[in-house]
C-alpha positions in Angstrom: 89.0 37.1 50.2 86.0 38.5 52.0 85.4 41.9 51.8 85.4 44.1 55.1 82.6 47.4 55.8 83.3 50.3 53.5 83.4 53.9 54.3 83.3 56.9 52.0 86.4 57.3 51.1 88.3 53.9 52.1 89.4 51.6 49.3 87.8 48.4 49.1 90.1 45.5 50.4 90.1 42.6 52.3 89.5 41.6 55.5 92.4 40.0 57.8 89.7 38.6 60.4 89.2 35.2 61.8 86.0 33.7 60.0 84.8 32.3 63.3 81.1 32.2 63.5 78.7 32.9 66.4 75.9 30.4 66.9 72.3 32.0 66.5 70.9 33.9 69.2 68.1 36.5 70.2 69.4 40.2 69.2 70.2 42.1 72.4 68.3 45.7 71.9 69.4 46.8 75.6 72.2 48.7 73.7 70.1 50.4 71.5 69.4 51.1 67.7 72.4 49.0 65.4 73.0 47.3 62.5 72.7 44.3 64.0 69.1 45.2 65.4 68.2 46.9 61.9 69.3 43.2 60.2 67.5 41.6 62.6 63.8 43.9 62.3 64.3 43.3 58.8 64.7 39.7 58.4 61.9 39.1 61.3 59.4 41.2 58.8 60.1 39.4 56.2 60.0 35.9 57.5 56.7 37.6 59.9 58.2 36.7 63.1 58.4 39.0 65.9 61.7 39.8 67.8 61.8 37.2 70.0 61.0 34.2 67.1 64.2 34.7 65.7 68.0 34.1 66.3 71.1 35.2 64.2 74.6 34.3 63.6 77.4 36.5 62.8 80.8 35.8 62.1 82.9 37.3 64.7 84.8 39.8 61.8 81.5 41.8 61.1 80.9 42.8 64.3 82.3 46.4 64.0 79.6 46.6 61.1 77.1 45.2 63.4 77.9 46.9 66.4 77.7 50.8 64.2 74.7 52.9 66.0 71.6 53.5 63.4 70.0 56.3 66.1 69.3 59.3 63.3 70.0 57.5 60.4 68.7 56.0 57.8 69.3 52.4 57.3 68.7 50.4 54.1 69.3 46.0 54.6 68.7 43.9 51.7 69.0 40.1 52.0 70.5 38.5 49.2 69.8 35.0 47.2 70.5 32.3 48.0 69.6 31.3 51.4 70.5 27.5 50.2 72.8 27.0 52.5 71.4 28.4 56.3 73.3 31.8 55.6 71.5 34.9 53.5 74.2 37.3 52.2 72.6 41.0 53.7 73.7 44.2 52.2 73.7 46.9 54.5 73.8 50.6 53.9 73.8 53.7 56.2 73.2 57.2 55.5 73.7 60.7 57.2 71.6 63.0 55.3 72.1 62.3 52.1 75.2 60.8 52.6 76.3 56.9 52.4 78.5 56.6 55.9 78.8 53.0 55.6 78.2 49.7 53.5 78.6 46.2 53.5 77.8 43.1 53.1 77.5 40.7 55.9 76.4 36.8 56.2 73.8 35.7 58.8 72.5 32.4 59.6 69.0 32.4 60.7 66.7 30.7 62.8 62.9 31.1 63.8 60.9 29.5 66.1 57.7 28.3 64.6 55.3 25.6 65.4 56.3 22.0 63.7 54.9 19.1 63.0 57.1 16.2 64.2 57.2 12.9 64.4 56.6 10.7 67.5 58.0 7.8 66.1 60.1 6.3 63.4 57.7 6.4 60.3 58.6 4.0 57.0 59.1 5.0 53.4 55.3 5.1 51.8 53.6 4.3 54.8 50.7 6.5 55.6 51.2 9.3 58.3 48.6 8.7 61.1 47.1 11.5 63.5 48.6 9.6 66.5 52.0 9.5 65.2 52.3 12.9 65.3 52.9 15.9 67.3 53.5 19.8 67.6 56.2 21.7 69.3 57.4 24.9 69.3 60.9 24.4 67.1 64.0 26.6 66.1 63.5 26.0 62.3 66.1 27.5 59.5 64.2 28.5 57.1 66.1 27.5 54.0 64.7 23.9 54.8 61.2 25.2 53.8 58.4 25.5 55.8 56.5 23.0 58.3 53.6 21.3 57.1 50.6 21.7 59.4 48.7 18.8 61.3 45.9 18.2 59.4 47.9 18.9 56.1 50.6 15.8 57.2 47.9 13.3 58.2 46.6 11.2 55.3 50.0 11.5 53.2 52.7 9.2 52.6 56.1 9.2 54.0 58.6 9.6 51.0 61.1 8.0 52.5 61.8 6.9 56.0 61.0 9.4 59.0 62.6 9.2 62.3 61.4 10.2 65.7 61.5 13.8 66.2 61.6 14.4 62.5 60.2 18.1 61.9 58.2 17.1 58.5 58.4 19.2 55.3 56.7 18.9 52.5 59.8 17.2 50.7 59.1 14.1 53.5 55.9 13.7 52.4 53.8 12.7 48.8 50.1 12.2 48.2 49.2 8.4 48.2 48.5 6.1 45.3 
């Protein structure tokens, strides 16, 4: 079972909250400085995107930790490894002066808005990719799926497998021609 947030002096124990996951959304910054905003800022910094280009989804059971105010406190946000599933474990520590006031680990589903090269039409396996079969669109992407390639980097490569119309092209989709 997942462990809940830890406060100084509280025993560690499993959380009994449900594991419903919210869909990724832009972080509401109107409520002021919270752990949720600190996580968004840190992940945006690491992924090289601004506040309007990152969406986060959290489990409902983590809302108490996420809504914790951080004004006048020091917040340490450390993303963990294992982003392959699309969920990133994030360790959060909140300090009041030199006292640890809260620590928790929350799972975050992340989407980032990036320009992506997308297929206009189906491209067969081993077919050379031509400029007229592509377009560039802004898309919400899972950073764990790999960084999309640039338009110029894709043109002239071969598809490793059949690419359906609307596919965002990543490095794992293409190979150099033989």
